[in-house]
C-alpha positions as CSV (number, residue, x, y, z in Angstrom):
1,M,-32.7,13.1,25.6
2,S,-32.6,16.3,23.4
3,R,-34.5,19.4,24.3
4,L,-36.9,18.8,21.4
5,T,-37.4,15.1,22.2
6,G,-38.2,16.1,25.8
7,A,-40.7,18.7,24.7
8,L,-42.5,16.2,22.4
9,A,-42.6,13.6,25.2
10,S,-44.0,16.2,27.5
11,S,-46.7,17.1,24.9
12,R,-47.6,13.4,24.6
13,R,-48.0,13.1,28.4
14,R,-50.1,16.3,28.4
15,F,-52.4,14.7,25.7
16,S,-52.8,11.4,27.4
17,A,-56.1,9.6,27.9
18,T,-58.8,11.8,29.5
19,T,-59.3,11.4,33.2
20,S,-62.7,11.2,34.8
21,S,-62.4,14.6,36.3
22,E,-61.4,16.1,32.9
23,K,-64.4,14.3,31.3
24,D,-66.7,15.8,34.0
25,R,-65.4,19.3,33.4
26,L,-65.8,18.8,29.7
27,A,-69.4,17.7,30.0
28,R,-70.3,20.2,32.8
29,N,-69.3,23.3,31.0
30,K,-71.0,24.9,28.1
31,W,-68.2,26.0,25.8
32,D,-68.3,28.9,23.4
33,A,-66.8,26.6,20.8
34,L,-66.0,22.9,20.3
35,V,-63.6,21.8,17.6
36,I,-64.0,18.3,16.2
37,G,-60.5,17.0,15.4
38,G,-57.1,18.1,16.6
39,G,-55.4,18.3,13.2
40,H,-53.3,21.4,12.5
41,N,-56.2,23.4,11.1
42,G,-58.5,22.5,14.1
43,L,-55.7,23.5,16.5
44,T,-55.2,26.7,14.6
45,A,-58.9,27.6,14.7
46,A,-59.0,26.8,18.4
47,A,-56.0,29.0,19.1
48,Y,-57.4,32.0,17.3
49,L,-60.8,31.6,18.9
50,A,-59.3,31.4,22.4
51,L,-57.1,34.5,21.7
52,S,-60.3,36.4,21.0
53,G,-61.5,35.5,24.5
54,L,-63.7,32.4,23.8
55,S,-63.8,29.2,25.8
56,V,-62.7,26.4,23.5
57,A,-62.3,22.6,23.7
58,V,-60.7,20.4,21.0
59,L,-61.8,16.8,20.8
60,E,-59.3,14.4,19.1
61,R,-60.1,10.8,18.3
62,R,-56.5,9.6,18.3
63,H,-54.0,9.4,21.1
64,L,-52.1,12.5,19.9
65,V,-53.0,15.7,18.1
66,G,-51.9,16.7,14.7
67,G,-54.1,14.8,12.3
68,A,-52.0,14.1,9.2
69,A,-49.2,16.4,10.6
70,V,-47.8,14.0,13.2
71,T,-44.5,12.4,14.3
72,E,-44.7,8.8,15.5
73,E,-42.0,6.3,16.5
74,I,-43.1,3.2,14.6
75,V,-39.7,1.6,14.3
76,P,-37.8,2.0,17.7
77,G,-35.4,4.9,17.5
78,F,-36.8,6.3,14.3
79,K,-39.4,9.2,14.3
80,F,-41.6,9.2,11.2
81,S,-43.6,12.1,9.7
82,R,-46.3,9.6,9.0
83,C,-48.4,11.5,6.4
84,S,-47.3,15.1,5.6
85,Y,-43.6,15.3,5.4
86,L,-42.5,18.8,4.2
87,Q,-43.2,22.3,5.3
88,S,-43.7,25.4,3.1
89,L,-47.4,26.2,2.9
90,L,-47.9,27.1,6.6
91,R,-49.1,30.7,6.4
92,P,-46.6,33.3,7.6
93,S,-49.5,35.0,9.5
94,V,-50.2,31.9,11.5
95,I,-46.5,31.5,12.3
96,R,-46.3,35.1,13.4
97,D,-49.7,35.4,15.2
98,L,-49.3,32.2,17.2
99,E,-45.5,32.8,17.8
100,L,-44.7,29.2,16.7
101,E,-41.0,29.7,16.8
102,R,-41.2,30.6,20.5
103,H,-43.3,27.4,20.9
104,G,-40.5,25.2,19.4
105,L,-41.0,25.3,15.6
106,K,-37.6,25.0,13.9
107,L,-37.1,24.7,10.1
108,Y,-34.3,23.3,8.1
109,R,-34.0,25.0,4.7
110,R,-33.3,22.4,1.9
111,E,-30.6,23.4,-0.6
112,P,-30.7,21.9,-3.2
113,S,-34.4,21.1,-3.1
114,S,-34.8,18.6,-5.9
115,F,-32.8,15.7,-7.4
116,T,-33.8,13.5,-10.3
117,P,-31.5,10.6,-11.1
118,C,-31.6,9.0,-14.5
119,L,-30.9,5.4,-15.5
120,D,-28.5,6.5,-18.3
121,G,-26.2,8.0,-15.7
122,K,-27.3,11.7,-15.9
123,S,-29.0,13.6,-13.1
124,L,-30.7,16.9,-12.4
125,L,-30.3,19.0,-9.3
126,L,-32.5,22.1,-8.7
127,G,-32.8,24.6,-5.9
128,P,-32.7,28.2,-4.8
129,D,-29.2,28.6,-6.2
130,K,-29.8,30.2,-9.7
131,D,-26.3,29.4,-10.9
132,L,-26.7,25.7,-9.9
133,N,-30.0,25.6,-11.8
134,Q,-28.6,27.1,-14.9
135,S,-25.6,24.7,-15.1
136,E,-27.7,21.6,-14.2
137,I,-30.5,22.4,-16.7
138,A,-27.9,23.3,-19.4
139,K,-26.7,19.6,-19.3
140,F,-30.0,18.8,-21.0
141,S,-30.9,22.0,-22.8
142,K,-29.3,25.4,-23.0
143,K,-32.6,26.8,-24.1
144,D,-34.3,25.5,-21.0
145,A,-31.5,26.9,-18.8
146,I,-32.3,30.4,-20.2
147,A,-36.1,30.0,-19.8
148,Y,-36.1,28.5,-16.3
149,P,-35.5,31.8,-14.4
150,R,-38.3,33.5,-16.3
151,Y,-40.6,30.5,-15.5
152,E,-39.8,30.8,-11.8
153,M,-40.3,34.6,-11.9
154,Q,-43.7,34.2,-13.5
155,L,-44.9,31.7,-10.9
156,E,-43.7,34.0,-8.1
157,K,-45.9,36.8,-9.5
158,F,-48.9,34.5,-9.5
159,C,-48.2,33.4,-6.0
160,K,-48.3,37.0,-4.8
161,F,-51.6,37.3,-6.5
162,M,-52.9,34.2,-4.7
163,D,-51.7,35.3,-1.2
164,F,-54.7,37.6,-0.7
165,I,-57.2,35.0,-1.8
166,I,-55.7,32.3,0.4
167,D,-55.7,34.4,3.5
168,S,-59.3,35.7,3.0
169,P,-62.7,33.9,3.6
170,P,-64.5,33.6,0.2
171,P,-67.1,36.2,-0.5
172,E,-69.9,33.7,-0.1
173,V,-73.6,34.5,0.3
174,V,-74.4,34.7,4.0
175,H,-77.7,33.1,4.8
176,D,-80.2,34.3,7.4
177,L,-78.6,37.6,8.3
178,P,-80.8,39.0,11.1
179,S,-80.9,42.7,10.2
180,L,-80.7,45.1,7.3
181,T,-77.6,46.6,8.9
182,D,-75.9,43.2,8.9
183,K,-76.9,42.6,5.2
184,M,-75.4,46.0,4.3
185,K,-72.1,45.2,6.2
186,D,-71.9,41.9,4.4
187,K,-72.3,43.6,1.0
188,V,-69.6,46.0,1.9
189,R,-67.2,43.2,2.9
190,K,-67.8,41.5,-0.4
191,S,-67.2,44.7,-2.3
192,V,-64.0,45.2,-0.5
193,F,-62.9,41.7,-1.3
194,W,-63.6,42.1,-5.0
195,S,-62.1,45.5,-5.1
196,H,-58.8,44.1,-3.7
197,C,-58.9,41.3,-6.3
198,L,-59.3,43.9,-9.1
199,Q,-56.4,45.9,-7.7
200,H,-54.2,42.7,-7.9
201,V,-55.4,42.0,-11.4
202,Y,-54.6,45.5,-12.5
203,A,-51.1,45.2,-10.9
204,L,-50.5,42.0,-12.8
205,G,-51.4,43.5,-16.1
206,H,-53.3,42.0,-19.1
207,K,-50.6,39.7,-20.4
208,D,-49.7,38.2,-16.9
209,M,-53.4,37.7,-16.1
210,V,-53.9,35.8,-19.4
211,D,-50.9,33.7,-18.5
212,F,-52.3,33.1,-15.0
213,M,-55.6,31.9,-16.5
214,D,-53.7,29.7,-18.9
215,L,-51.8,28.1,-16.0
216,V,-54.8,27.4,-13.8
217,L,-57.1,26.1,-16.6
218,S,-54.6,24.1,-18.7
219,P,-53.0,20.7,-18.2
220,A,-49.6,21.1,-16.6
221,S,-48.2,19.2,-19.6
222,K,-49.3,22.0,-21.9
223,V,-47.8,24.7,-19.7
224,L,-44.5,22.9,-19.3
225,N,-44.3,22.0,-23.0
226,N,-44.7,25.7,-23.9
227,W,-41.8,26.6,-21.6
228,F,-39.3,23.7,-21.9
229,E,-38.0,21.0,-24.3
230,G,-36.1,18.7,-21.9
231,E,-38.1,15.7,-20.7
232,V,-36.3,15.3,-17.4
233,L,-36.9,18.9,-16.4
234,K,-40.6,18.8,-17.5
235,A,-41.2,15.5,-15.6
236,T,-39.5,16.8,-12.5
237,L,-41.7,19.9,-12.4
238,A,-44.8,17.9,-13.5
239,T,-44.7,15.7,-10.4
240,D,-45.8,18.8,-8.4
241,S,-49.0,18.9,-10.5
242,V,-50.0,15.4,-9.7
243,I,-49.1,15.0,-6.0
244,G,-52.0,13.7,-4.0
245,T,-54.3,13.6,-7.1
246,M,-55.9,10.8,-9.1
247,G,-54.8,12.6,-12.2
248,T,-51.9,13.1,-14.6
249,A,-50.0,16.1,-16.0
250,H,-52.4,15.9,-19.0
251,T,-55.4,16.5,-16.8
252,P,-57.0,19.9,-17.4
253,G,-56.5,22.2,-14.4
254,S,-53.5,20.3,-13.1
255,G,-51.5,23.5,-13.7
256,Y,-53.2,24.9,-10.6
257,V,-52.0,22.1,-8.4
258,L,-48.5,22.8,-9.7
259,L,-48.9,26.4,-8.5
260,H,-50.4,25.2,-5.2
261,H,-47.1,23.4,-4.4
262,V,-44.8,26.4,-5.1
263,M,-46.9,29.1,-3.4
264,G,-45.4,28.5,0.0
265,E,-42.3,29.9,1.6
266,T,-39.7,29.3,4.4
267,N,-38.5,32.2,6.5
268,G,-39.7,34.7,3.8
269,E,-38.2,32.8,0.8
270,R,-40.8,32.0,-1.8
271,G,-41.1,28.4,-3.0
272,I,-38.6,27.0,-0.5
273,W,-39.7,23.8,1.2
274,S,-38.1,22.8,4.6
275,Y,-37.8,19.9,7.0
276,V,-39.2,20.5,10.5
277,E,-37.0,19.5,13.4
278,G,-38.6,16.5,15.1
279,G,-40.8,15.8,12.1
280,M,-44.1,17.3,11.0
281,G,-45.6,16.6,14.4
282,S,-43.5,19.5,15.7
283,V,-45.8,21.9,13.6
284,S,-48.8,20.6,15.4
285,S,-47.0,20.5,18.7
286,A,-46.1,24.2,18.4
287,I,-49.7,25.2,17.4
288,S,-51.1,23.1,20.3
289,K,-48.8,24.8,22.7
290,A,-50.0,28.2,21.5
291,A,-53.6,27.0,21.9
292,L,-53.0,25.7,25.4
293,E,-51.3,29.0,26.4
294,A,-54.4,30.8,25.1
295,G,-56.6,28.6,27.3
296,V,-57.8,25.9,24.9
297,H,-58.8,22.6,26.5
298,I,-57.4,19.7,24.4
299,M,-58.7,16.2,24.8
300,T,-57.3,13.1,23.1
301,N,-58.8,9.7,22.8
302,E,-62.2,11.4,22.5
303,E,-64.1,10.4,19.4
304,V,-67.2,12.4,18.4
305,K,-70.0,10.1,17.5
306,Q,-72.7,12.7,16.5
307,L,-73.6,16.4,16.6
308,L,-76.2,17.6,19.0
309,V,-79.0,19.5,17.2
310,D,-81.6,21.6,19.0
311,E,-85.0,20.1,18.0
312,N,-86.7,23.5,18.2
313,T,-84.2,25.9,16.7
314,K,-82.5,23.4,14.4
315,E,-79.1,24.7,15.5
316,A,-75.9,22.8,16.5
317,K,-75.6,22.9,20.2
318,G,-72.7,20.5,20.9
319,V,-71.6,16.9,20.3
320,V,-72.1,13.3,21.6
321,L,-68.9,11.4,22.3
322,A,-68.5,7.7,21.5
323,D,-69.2,6.8,25.2
324,G,-72.5,8.7,25.1
325,T,-71.2,11.8,27.0
326,E,-72.9,15.0,25.8
327,V,-70.7,18.2,25.5
328,H,-72.6,21.5,24.9
329,S,-71.4,24.6,23.1
330,S,-72.6,27.7,21.3
331,V,-70.9,26.7,18.1
332,V,-69.1,23.6,16.7
333,L,-66.2,23.6,14.2
334,S,-65.4,20.4,12.3
335,N,-61.9,19.7,11.2
336,A,-63.1,16.4,9.6
337,T,-63.8,16.0,5.9
338,A,-67.0,17.4,4.5
339,H,-68.3,13.9,3.9
340,R,-67.6,12.7,7.4
341,T,-69.1,15.9,8.9
342,F,-72.3,16.0,7.0
343,V,-73.0,12.4,6.1
344,E,-71.7,10.7,9.3
345,L,-71.8,13.2,12.2
346,V,-74.9,15.3,11.5
347,P,-78.1,13.4,12.5
348,H,-80.2,12.1,9.6
349,N,-83.1,14.2,8.3
350,T,-81.3,17.4,9.4
351,L,-79.9,18.5,6.1
352,S,-81.6,18.8,2.7
353,D,-81.4,16.0,0.2
354,D,-80.0,18.4,-2.4
355,F,-77.2,19.5,-0.1
356,L,-76.3,15.9,0.9
357,L,-76.3,14.9,-2.7
358,S,-73.7,17.5,-3.5
359,I,-71.6,16.3,-0.6
360,R,-71.9,12.6,-1.6
361,N,-70.8,13.6,-5.1
362,L,-67.6,15.2,-4.0
363,D,-64.4,13.7,-5.5
364,Y,-62.4,11.9,-2.8
365,S,-60.4,9.7,-5.2
366,S,-56.9,9.0,-4.1
367,A,-53.8,7.4,-5.6
368,T,-51.4,8.0,-2.7
369,T,-49.5,5.6,-0.6
370,K,-46.9,6.8,2.0
371,I,-44.1,4.5,3.1
372,N,-41.9,5.6,6.0
373,M,-38.7,3.7,6.4
374,A,-35.8,3.2,8.7
375,V,-32.5,2.4,6.9
376,D,-29.0,1.7,8.1
377,R,-27.3,3.9,5.5
378,L,-27.9,6.5,2.8
379,P,-28.8,5.3,-0.7
380,N,-25.9,5.4,-3.1
381,F,-27.1,6.6,-6.5
382,K,-25.3,5.2,-9.5
383,C,-25.3,8.6,-11.3
384,C,-23.4,10.2,-8.4
385,R,-20.0,9.5,-6.8
386,T,-20.7,10.4,-3.2
387,N,-19.1,7.9,-0.9
388,S,-19.3,9.9,2.3
389,A,-21.5,8.6,5.1
390,E,-22.6,12.2,5.6
391,G,-24.2,12.3,2.2
392,G,-24.1,14.7,-0.7
393,P,-26.3,17.3,-2.3
394,E,-28.4,14.6,-3.9
395,H,-29.7,13.5,-0.5
396,V,-30.9,16.9,0.8
397,G,-34.0,17.6,-1.3
398,T,-36.9,15.6,-2.9
399,I,-35.5,12.7,-4.9
400,H,-37.7,11.9,-7.9
401,I,-37.6,8.2,-8.7
402,G,-39.2,6.8,-11.9
403,S,-40.2,10.1,-13.4
404,E,-37.7,10.8,-16.2
405,S,-40.5,11.8,-18.6
406,M,-44.1,12.9,-18.4
407,E,-44.9,9.8,-20.4
408,E,-43.7,7.6,-17.4
409,I,-46.1,9.5,-15.1
410,D,-49.0,9.0,-17.5
411,V,-48.3,5.2,-17.8
412,A,-48.2,4.9,-14.1
413,Y,-51.5,6.7,-13.8
414,K,-53.2,4.5,-16.4
415,D,-52.4,1.4,-14.4
416,A,-54.2,2.9,-11.4
417,V,-57.3,3.9,-13.5
418,S,-57.5,0.1,-14.3
419,G,-57.4,-0.7,-10.6
420,I,-53.8,-1.8,-10.6
421,P,-51.1,-0.3,-8.4
422,S,-48.6,1.3,-10.8
423,R,-46.2,-1.3,-12.2
424,R,-43.5,1.4,-12.2
425,P,-44.6,3.8,-9.4
426,I,-43.8,7.5,-9.3
427,I,-41.8,8.0,-6.1
428,E,-40.9,11.1,-4.2
429,M,-38.2,10.2,-1.7
430,T,-37.1,12.5,1.1
431,I,-34.4,11.9,3.8
432,P,-35.1,14.4,6.5
433,S,-32.5,12.9,8.8
434,I,-29.8,14.3,6.5
435,L,-30.5,17.7,8.2
436,D,-32.5,16.8,11.2
437,K,-30.4,14.7,13.6
438,T,-33.1,14.3,16.2
439,I,-35.2,11.7,14.4
440,S,-32.8,8.7,13.9
441,P,-29.9,7.1,15.6
442,P,-26.4,8.3,14.5
443,G,-25.4,6.9,11.1
444,Q,-28.9,5.7,10.3
445,H,-31.7,7.5,8.6
446,V,-35.4,8.1,8.1
447,V,-36.6,7.8,4.5
448,N,-40.0,8.9,3.4
449,L,-41.6,7.6,0.2
450,F,-44.6,9.4,-1.3
451,V,-45.8,6.9,-3.9
452,Q,-48.3,7.1,-6.8
453,Y,-50.4,5.6,-8.1
454,T,-52.2,3.3,-5.8
455,P,-56.0,3.1,-6.3
456,Y,-58.3,3.0,-3.2
457,K,-60.0,-0.1,-4.6
458,L,-58.0,-2.7,-6.4
459,S,-59.3,-4.6,-9.4
460,E,-57.8,-7.8,-7.9
461,G,-57.1,-8.4,-4.2
462,S,-57.3,-5.9,-1.3
463,W,-55.0,-3.6,0.6
464,R,-56.1,-5.6,3.7
465,D,-54.1,-8.6,2.3
466,P,-50.6,-8.6,3.8
467,V,-49.3,-10.3,0.6
468,V,-50.7,-7.6,-1.6
469,R,-49.2,-4.9,0.6
470,E,-45.7,-6.5,0.8
471,S,-45.7,-7.1,-2.9
472,F,-46.3,-3.5,-3.7
473,A,-43.8,-2.3,-1.1
474,R,-41.1,-4.5,-2.6
475,R,-42.0,-3.2,-6.1
476,C,-41.2,0.3,-4.8
477,F,-37.9,-0.8,-3.2
478,S,-36.9,-2.7,-6.3
479,L,-37.5,0.4,-8.4
480,I,-35.2,2.4,-6.1
481,D,-32.6,-0.3,-6.4
482,E,-32.4,0.4,-10.1
483,Y,-31.2,3.9,-9.3
484,A,-29.4,3.1,-6.0
485,P,-28.2,-0.5,-5.9
486,G,-28.3,-2.0,-2.4
487,F,-31.1,0.2,-1.1
488,N,-33.3,-2.8,-0.5
489,A,-30.6,-4.4,1.8
490,S,-30.4,-1.2,3.9
491,I,-34.0,-1.4,5.1
492,I,-34.4,-2.0,8.9
493,G,-38.2,-1.6,9.0
494,Y,-41.0,0.3,7.4
495,D,-44.6,1.6,7.9
496,M,-46.9,1.6,5.0
497,L,-50.1,3.7,4.6
498,T,-52.3,2.9,1.6
499,P,-55.4,5.0,0.7
500,L,-57.5,2.6,2.8
501,D,-55.1,3.1,5.8
502,L,-55.2,6.9,5.4
503,E,-59.0,6.8,5.6
504,K,-59.2,4.3,8.5
505,E,-56.4,5.7,10.7
506,F,-56.5,9.4,9.9
507,G,-60.1,9.9,8.8
508,L,-59.2,11.0,5.3
509,T,-62.2,10.1,3.3
510,G,-61.2,7.9,0.3
511,G,-57.5,8.3,1.4
512,N,-57.5,11.8,-0.2
513,I,-54.8,13.9,1.5
514,F,-56.5,17.2,0.6
515,H,-59.9,16.4,2.2
516,G,-61.2,16.3,-1.4
517,A,-59.9,16.8,-4.9
518,M,-58.2,20.1,-5.8
519,G,-59.8,20.4,-9.2
520,L,-61.1,23.7,-10.5
521,D,-64.7,22.6,-9.7
522,S,-63.7,22.2,-6.1
523,L,-61.8,25.4,-5.3
524,F,-62.6,28.9,-3.9
525,L,-66.4,29.5,-4.1
526,M,-66.9,25.8,-5.0
527,R,-65.2,24.3,-1.9
528,P,-66.6,22.1,-0.5
529,T,-69.7,22.8,-2.6
530,K,-71.5,25.6,-4.3
531,G,-73.2,28.1,-2.0
532,W,-71.3,27.0,1.1
533,S,-67.7,28.0,0.7
534,G,-67.5,30.5,3.6
535,Y,-67.0,28.0,6.4
536,R,-70.6,28.3,7.5
537,T,-72.9,25.3,6.8
538,P,-76.6,24.7,6.3
539,L,-76.8,23.7,10.0
540,K,-76.6,27.0,11.9
541,G,-73.8,26.9,14.5
542,L,-71.8,24.3,12.6
543,Y,-68.7,25.4,10.7
544,L,-66.0,23.7,8.6
545,C,-62.4,24.5,9.5
546,G,-60.4,21.8,7.7
547,S,-58.8,21.3,4.4
548,G,-62.1,20.5,2.8
549,A,-62.8,24.2,3.0
550,H,-61.1,27.1,1.2
551,P,-58.2,27.3,0.3
552,G,-57.8,23.5,0.4
553,G,-55.2,20.9,1.3
554,G,-51.6,21.1,2.6
555,V,-50.3,22.1,6.0
556,M,-51.4,25.7,5.7
557,G,-53.4,26.6,8.7
558,A,-55.4,29.0,6.4
559,P,-58.7,27.1,6.6
560,G,-58.5,27.1,10.4
561,R,-57.5,30.8,10.7
562,N,-60.1,31.9,8.2
563,A,-62.9,29.8,9.8
564,A,-62.1,31.3,13.2
565,S,-62.4,34.8,11.9
566,V,-65.9,34.0,10.5
567,V,-67.0,32.4,13.8
568,I,-65.8,35.3,15.8
569,A,-67.6,37.7,13.5
570,D,-70.9,35.7,13.8
571,L,-70.6,35.4,17.6
572,N,-70.0,39.2,17.9
573,R,-73.1,39.8,15.7
574,S,-75.4,37.5,17.7
């Protein structure tokens, strides 16, 4: 057993079913803070709260922590990152503050980072190597090869501008401040925020700021068409703008999602995505170890049924578990989606009708299916001549299947709008075992397929029907066979998560991986809804700390960290 495998096994034992003595301790104590949901953001919030000296308990419904950032052995011998599958967005401040490397986080830099095979025998490799990018893009367009470095440089400028906004709570109106002094302090905090924003705008300059607004407001297709002429390059980049969305590259605002997926970094290198040793569960494992070390009490197999609300003060005072156990606290943080938190967990007649209407109207549409596979060999792409069992550069990064033009993406999307799983799905394939040797037997591999578009509700049939599920899975495998003949025959077993499964098993409302759409009407001061973007909620003592809050989805840790800072400030003021 490897060191990492042993550590993960130890973590699983540590988070086993709650004993009666642990349940007694949980119910007997009044905690400073309870966190509903042990996803990576909930764990991050808990760790920061505990480091500030608060008593904190995390309540996780499943048998292991991590939410959508988990590693599970579904096929014996193969460890799948079941939902999220790449790391880049995790905030450097979280990695540093919680000392995640000391707690076992190890990243494998992907170079090259992207491979697009074409049915005509051509292919496109992209990555951090600027010379490689230029030679590869020039195969399709010399003009694009010249433009690409300028495109990357511009995005990097915009990402630096976004860093401050991502790492800061939004300057939201704070309701019911107890004193004039507190109100003045709040106004000063907001003024400081906007002052910093203006400094960043000034540093960008007028032209870059106009270009930034063009990027975030425009369809990704418009932005990419203005930069490039080659369809393969544009389609490869456009996939970033539609990941996890029920939209297309022609959707207004899709340019922002494109930016969202390049604003991360690995070990200080901007835009570099990495594999995590042991799978994405190792991210959550490292955060949970930091939280435990800080004194957080983590309970698995403990589902929260409802929030406890004081009848007199109308404040959150704890939670009721599925078995009826009451757990009391000064504040509660919810890592669940906004819909689950406010519509399902908060008692009826607690929140205003207007607020609940805004929550029910949030966009949770999803078009995502994740297929995790065990295979007995690497795919052999027709456009390459790699015969080595160790693989080639085409196996290292994200492999774009079925997206040789933006038109193909649009056609696949239109199928889903009609309630039909895409007849030619858009597939992002990753093979983490090419770099991480801890997740599969020697010579065999883990293959992740992130597939679009699959509507939550089908016009005919249901995702609950095994025949429908198998039919779509085989459709995906057959498409890959067109690019890599024999792939279908290499499959040992697989695990498939449709939008319905993502909702049922991981609590992702509508199967939306971001806890709600990332459209311009659902970001920053509008996330999750207008007037309540600052992690506080209309129910005093209840806070949001998940991806449904600013700055949104992805394995960032930013919502958890930011929410913790707001809770600490509120508790210090009270």
